[in-house]
Chimera marker file (.cmm) of the C-alpha trace (Angstrom):
<marker_set name="trace">
<marker id="1" x="75.982" y="99.654" z="103.165" r="1" g="1" b="0" radius="0.5"/>
<marker id="2" x="74.112" y="98.961" z="106.344" r="1" g="1" b="0" radius="0.5"/>
<marker id="3" x="71.395" y="100.895" z="108.123" r="1" g="1" b="0" radius="0.5"/>
<marker id="4" x="72.344" y="102.541" z="111.361" r="1" g="1" b="0" radius="0.5"/>
<marker id="5" x="70.085" y="104.457" z="113.728" r="1" g="1" b="0" radius="0.5"/>
<marker id="6" x="71.186" y="107.992" z="114.319" r="1" g="1" b="0" radius="0.5"/>
<marker id="7" x="69.443" y="108.863" z="117.613" r="1" g="1" b="0" radius="0.5"/>
<marker id="8" x="71.662" y="111.849" z="118.353" r="1" g="1" b="0" radius="0.5"/>
<marker id="9" x="70.417" y="113.648" z="115.253" r="1" g="1" b="0" radius="0.5"/>
<marker id="10" x="66.818" y="112.804" z="116.126" r="1" g="1" b="0" radius="0.5"/>
<marker id="11" x="66.092" y="111.139" z="112.793" r="1" g="1" b="0" radius="0.5"/>
<marker id="12" x="64.507" y="107.751" z="112.242" r="1" g="1" b="0" radius="0.5"/>
<marker id="13" x="67.632" y="106.343" z="110.707" r="1" g="1" b="0" radius="0.5"/>
<marker id="14" x="70.437" y="106.953" z="108.286" r="1" g="1" b="0" radius="0.5"/>
<marker id="15" x="72.701" y="105.010" z="105.996" r="1" g="1" b="0" radius="0.5"/>
<marker id="16" x="76.402" y="104.712" z="106.702" r="1" g="1" b="0" radius="0.5"/>
<marker id="17" x="78.915" y="103.375" z="104.231" r="1" g="1" b="0" radius="0.5"/>
<marker id="18" x="81.029" y="100.437" z="105.341" r="1" g="1" b="0" radius="0.5"/>
<marker id="19" x="84.778" y="100.481" z="104.669" r="1" g="1" b="0" radius="0.5"/>
<marker id="20" x="84.112" y="98.107" z="101.752" r="1" g="1" b="0" radius="0.5"/>
<marker id="21" x="81.445" y="100.469" z="100.422" r="1" g="1" b="0" radius="0.5"/>
<marker id="22" x="83.792" y="103.444" z="100.626" r="1" g="1" b="0" radius="0.5"/>
<marker id="23" x="86.575" y="101.524" z="98.871" r="1" g="1" b="0" radius="0.5"/>
<marker id="24" x="84.180" y="100.332" z="96.170" r="1" g="1" b="0" radius="0.5"/>
<marker id="25" x="82.972" y="103.856" z="95.513" r="1" g="1" b="0" radius="0.5"/>
<marker id="26" x="86.513" y="105.249" z="95.441" r="1" g="1" b="0" radius="0.5"/>
<marker id="27" x="87.632" y="102.579" z="92.991" r="1" g="1" b="0" radius="0.5"/>
<marker id="28" x="84.580" y="103.031" z="90.723" r="1" g="1" b="0" radius="0.5"/>
<marker id="29" x="84.287" y="99.254" z="90.787" r="1" g="1" b="0" radius="0.5"/>
<marker id="30" x="80.974" y="97.493" z="90.290" r="1" g="1" b="0" radius="0.5"/>
<marker id="31" x="79.592" y="96.491" z="93.728" r="1" g="1" b="0" radius="0.5"/>
<marker id="32" x="79.136" y="92.858" z="92.635" r="1" g="1" b="0" radius="0.5"/>
<marker id="33" x="82.801" y="92.723" z="91.540" r="1" g="1" b="0" radius="0.5"/>
<marker id="34" x="83.900" y="94.278" z="94.824" r="1" g="1" b="0" radius="0.5"/>
<marker id="35" x="82.054" y="91.594" z="96.790" r="1" g="1" b="0" radius="0.5"/>
<marker id="36" x="83.617" y="88.876" z="94.631" r="1" g="1" b="0" radius="0.5"/>
<marker id="37" x="87.107" y="90.289" z="95.138" r="1" g="1" b="0" radius="0.5"/>
<marker id="38" x="86.506" y="90.620" z="98.878" r="1" g="1" b="0" radius="0.5"/>
<marker id="39" x="85.473" y="86.968" z="99.063" r="1" g="1" b="0" radius="0.5"/>
<marker id="40" x="88.538" y="85.935" z="97.044" r="1" g="1" b="0" radius="0.5"/>
<marker id="41" x="90.832" y="87.984" z="99.283" r="1" g="1" b="0" radius="0.5"/>
<marker id="42" x="89.330" y="86.481" z="102.432" r="1" g="1" b="0" radius="0.5"/>
<marker id="43" x="89.930" y="82.975" z="101.083" r="1" g="1" b="0" radius="0.5"/>
<marker id="44" x="93.409" y="83.873" z="99.876" r="1" g="1" b="0" radius="0.5"/>
<marker id="45" x="94.387" y="85.389" z="103.215" r="1" g="1" b="0" radius="0.5"/>
<marker id="46" x="93.976" y="81.969" z="104.795" r="1" g="1" b="0" radius="0.5"/>
<marker id="47" x="96.093" y="80.270" z="102.136" r="1" g="1" b="0" radius="0.5"/>
<marker id="48" x="98.812" y="82.767" z="101.196" r="1" g="1" b="0" radius="0.5"/>
<marker id="49" x="102.368" y="81.522" z="101.427" r="1" g="1" b="0" radius="0.5"/>
<marker id="50" x="104.608" y="84.522" z="101.711" r="1" g="1" b="0" radius="0.5"/>
<marker id="51" x="107.840" y="82.612" z="101.093" r="1" g="1" b="0" radius="0.5"/>
<marker id="52" x="107.560" y="83.254" z="97.336" r="1" g="1" b="0" radius="0.5"/>
<marker id="53" x="106.586" y="86.275" z="95.275" r="1" g="1" b="0" radius="0.5"/>
<marker id="54" x="103.610" y="84.486" z="93.710" r="1" g="1" b="0" radius="0.5"/>
<marker id="55" x="101.193" y="86.156" z="96.134" r="1" g="1" b="0" radius="0.5"/>
<marker id="56" x="102.089" y="89.518" z="94.583" r="1" g="1" b="0" radius="0.5"/>
<marker id="57" x="100.581" y="88.345" z="91.290" r="1" g="1" b="0" radius="0.5"/>
<marker id="58" x="97.175" y="88.303" z="92.949" r="1" g="1" b="0" radius="0.5"/>
<marker id="59" x="97.564" y="91.976" z="93.767" r="1" g="1" b="0" radius="0.5"/>
<marker id="60" x="98.332" y="93.114" z="90.215" r="1" g="1" b="0" radius="0.5"/>
<marker id="61" x="96.135" y="90.896" z="88.039" r="1" g="1" b="0" radius="0.5"/>
<marker id="62" x="92.797" y="92.469" z="87.054" r="1" g="1" b="0" radius="0.5"/>
<marker id="63" x="89.932" y="90.564" z="88.638" r="1" g="1" b="0" radius="0.5"/>
<marker id="64" x="87.580" y="90.359" z="85.710" r="1" g="1" b="0" radius="0.5"/>
<marker id="65" x="89.387" y="91.349" z="82.539" r="1" g="1" b="0" radius="0.5"/>
<marker id="66" x="88.902" y="88.233" z="80.464" r="1" g="1" b="0" radius="0.5"/>
<marker id="67" x="90.168" y="89.954" z="77.314" r="1" g="1" b="0" radius="0.5"/>
<marker id="68" x="93.795" y="89.650" z="78.398" r="1" g="1" b="0" radius="0.5"/>
<marker id="69" x="95.770" y="86.823" z="76.829" r="1" g="1" b="0" radius="0.5"/>
<marker id="70" x="99.101" y="86.335" z="78.590" r="1" g="1" b="0" radius="0.5"/>
<marker id="71" x="102.267" y="85.984" z="76.556" r="1" g="1" b="0" radius="0.5"/>
<marker id="72" x="103.347" y="82.784" z="78.278" r="1" g="1" b="0" radius="0.5"/>
<marker id="73" x="106.694" y="82.599" z="76.453" r="1" g="1" b="0" radius="0.5"/>
<marker id="74" x="107.690" y="86.010" z="77.810" r="1" g="1" b="0" radius="0.5"/>
<marker id="75" x="106.465" y="85.052" z="81.287" r="1" g="1" b="0" radius="0.5"/>
<marker id="76" x="108.474" y="81.812" z="81.305" r="1" g="1" b="0" radius="0.5"/>
<marker id="77" x="111.587" y="83.618" z="80.064" r="1" g="1" b="0" radius="0.5"/>
<marker id="78" x="111.150" y="86.413" z="82.614" r="1" g="1" b="0" radius="0.5"/>
<marker id="79" x="110.648" y="84.129" z="85.575" r="1" g="1" b="0" radius="0.5"/>
<marker id="80" x="113.180" y="81.502" z="84.629" r="1" g="1" b="0" radius="0.5"/>
<marker id="81" x="110.477" y="78.868" z="85.037" r="1" g="1" b="0" radius="0.5"/>
<marker id="82" x="111.290" y="77.134" z="81.763" r="1" g="1" b="0" radius="0.5"/>
<link id1="1" id2="2" r="1" g="1" b="0" radius="0.2"/>
<link id1="2" id2="3" r="1" g="1" b="0" radius="0.2"/>
<link id1="3" id2="4" r="1" g="1" b="0" radius="0.2"/>
<link id1="4" id2="5" r="1" g="1" b="0" radius="0.2"/>
<link id1="5" id2="6" r="1" g="1" b="0" radius="0.2"/>
<link id1="6" id2="7" r="1" g="1" b="0" radius="0.2"/>
<link id1="7" id2="8" r="1" g="1" b="0" radius="0.2"/>
<link id1="8" id2="9" r="1" g="1" b="0" radius="0.2"/>
<link id1="9" id2="10" r="1" g="1" b="0" radius="0.2"/>
<link id1="10" id2="11" r="1" g="1" b="0" radius="0.2"/>
<link id1="11" id2="12" r="1" g="1" b="0" radius="0.2"/>
<link id1="12" id2="13" r="1" g="1" b="0" radius="0.2"/>
<link id1="13" id2="14" r="1" g="1" b="0" radius="0.2"/>
<link id1="14" id2="15" r="1" g="1" b="0" radius="0.2"/>
<link id1="15" id2="16" r="1" g="1" b="0" radius="0.2"/>
<link id1="16" id2="17" r="1" g="1" b="0" radius="0.2"/>
<link id1="17" id2="18" r="1" g="1" b="0" radius="0.2"/>
<link id1="18" id2="19" r="1" g="1" b="0" radius="0.2"/>
<link id1="19" id2="20" r="1" g="1" b="0" radius="0.2"/>
<link id1="20" id2="21" r="1" g="1" b="0" radius="0.2"/>
<link id1="21" id2="22" r="1" g="1" b="0" radius="0.2"/>
<link id1="22" id2="23" r="1" g="1" b="0" radius="0.2"/>
<link id1="23" id2="24" r="1" g="1" b="0" radius="0.2"/>
<link id1="24" id2="25" r="1" g="1" b="0" radius="0.2"/>
<link id1="25" id2="26" r="1" g="1" b="0" radius="0.2"/>
<link id1="26" id2="27" r="1" g="1" b="0" radius="0.2"/>
<link id1="27" id2="28" r="1" g="1" b="0" radius="0.2"/>
<link id1="28" id2="29" r="1" g="1" b="0" radius="0.2"/>
<link id1="29" id2="30" r="1" g="1" b="0" radius="0.2"/>
<link id1="30" id2="31" r="1" g="1" b="0" radius="0.2"/>
<link id1="31" id2="32" r="1" g="1" b="0" radius="0.2"/>
<link id1="32" id2="33" r="1" g="1" b="0" radius="0.2"/>
<link id1="33" id2="34" r="1" g="1" b="0" radius="0.2"/>
<link id1="34" id2="35" r="1" g="1" b="0" radius="0.2"/>
<link id1="35" id2="36" r="1" g="1" b="0" radius="0.2"/>
<link id1="36" id2="37" r="1" g="1" b="0" radius="0.2"/>
<link id1="37" id2="38" r="1" g="1" b="0" radius="0.2"/>
<link id1="38" id2="39" r="1" g="1" b="0" radius="0.2"/>
<link id1="39" id2="40" r="1" g="1" b="0" radius="0.2"/>
<link id1="40" id2="41" r="1" g="1" b="0" radius="0.2"/>
<link id1="41" id2="42" r="1" g="1" b="0" radius="0.2"/>
<link id1="42" id2="43" r="1" g="1" b="0" radius="0.2"/>
<link id1="43" id2="44" r="1" g="1" b="0" radius="0.2"/>
<link id1="44" id2="45" r="1" g="1" b="0" radius="0.2"/>
<link id1="45" id2="46" r="1" g="1" b="0" radius="0.2"/>
<link id1="46" id2="47" r="1" g="1" b="0" radius="0.2"/>
<link id1="47" id2="48" r="1" g="1" b="0" radius="0.2"/>
<link id1="48" id2="49" r="1" g="1" b="0" radius="0.2"/>
<link id1="49" id2="50" r="1" g="1" b="0" radius="0.2"/>
<link id1="50" id2="51" r="1" g="1" b="0" radius="0.2"/>
<link id1="51" id2="52" r="1" g="1" b="0" radius="0.2"/>
<link id1="52" id2="53" r="1" g="1" b="0" radius="0.2"/>
<link id1="53" id2="54" r="1" g="1" b="0" radius="0.2"/>
<link id1="54" id2="55" r="1" g="1" b="0" radius="0.2"/>
<link id1="55" id2="56" r="1" g="1" b="0" radius="0.2"/>
<link id1="56" id2="57" r="1" g="1" b="0" radius="0.2"/>
<link id1="57" id2="58" r="1" g="1" b="0" radius="0.2"/>
<link id1="58" id2="59" r="1" g="1" b="0" radius="0.2"/>
<link id1="59" id2="60" r="1" g="1" b="0" radius="0.2"/>
<link id1="60" id2="61" r="1" g="1" b="0" radius="0.2"/>
<link id1="61" id2="62" r="1" g="1" b="0" radius="0.2"/>
<link id1="62" id2="63" r="1" g="1" b="0" radius="0.2"/>
<link id1="63" id2="64" r="1" g="1" b="0" radius="0.2"/>
<link id1="64" id2="65" r="1" g="1" b="0" radius="0.2"/>
<link id1="65" id2="66" r="1" g="1" b="0" radius="0.2"/>
<link id1="66" id2="67" r="1" g="1" b="0" radius="0.2"/>
<link id1="67" id2="68" r="1" g="1" b="0" radius="0.2"/>
<link id1="68" id2="69" r="1" g="1" b="0" radius="0.2"/>
<link id1="69" id2="70" r="1" g="1" b="0" radius="0.2"/>
<link id1="70" id2="71" r="1" g="1" b="0" radius="0.2"/>
<link id1="71" id2="72" r="1" g="1" b="0" radius="0.2"/>
<link id1="72" id2="73" r="1" g="1" b="0" radius="0.2"/>
<link id1="73" id2="74" r="1" g="1" b="0" radius="0.2"/>
<link id1="74" id2="75" r="1" g="1" b="0" radius="0.2"/>
<link id1="75" id2="76" r="1" g="1" b="0" radius="0.2"/>
<link id1="76" id2="77" r="1" g="1" b="0" radius="0.2"/>
<link id1="77" id2="78" r="1" g="1" b="0" radius="0.2"/>
<link id1="78" id2="79" r="1" g="1" b="0" radius="0.2"/>
<link id1="79" id2="80" r="1" g="1" b="0" radius="0.2"/>
<link id1="80" id2="81" r="1" g="1" b="0" radius="0.2"/>
<link id1="81" id2="82" r="1" g="1" b="0" radius="0.2"/>
</marker_set>
């Protein structure tokens, strides 16, 4: 959030939510996690190669769920990578 003066309403100031703040609230995500994901997405946007479907993985993998252990055998079989 950032402060913004609201002179038309005659008040000293008010708080307005940024688009990131609105998205964070709507997602019920922790603000610190939202900032981390935003930073990751900004970095990724510069490096994404859209010629493969690998970039889609970034969109569906939970950002901070460290309790997930991938079944690599199933992944290799499903992708034909093995």
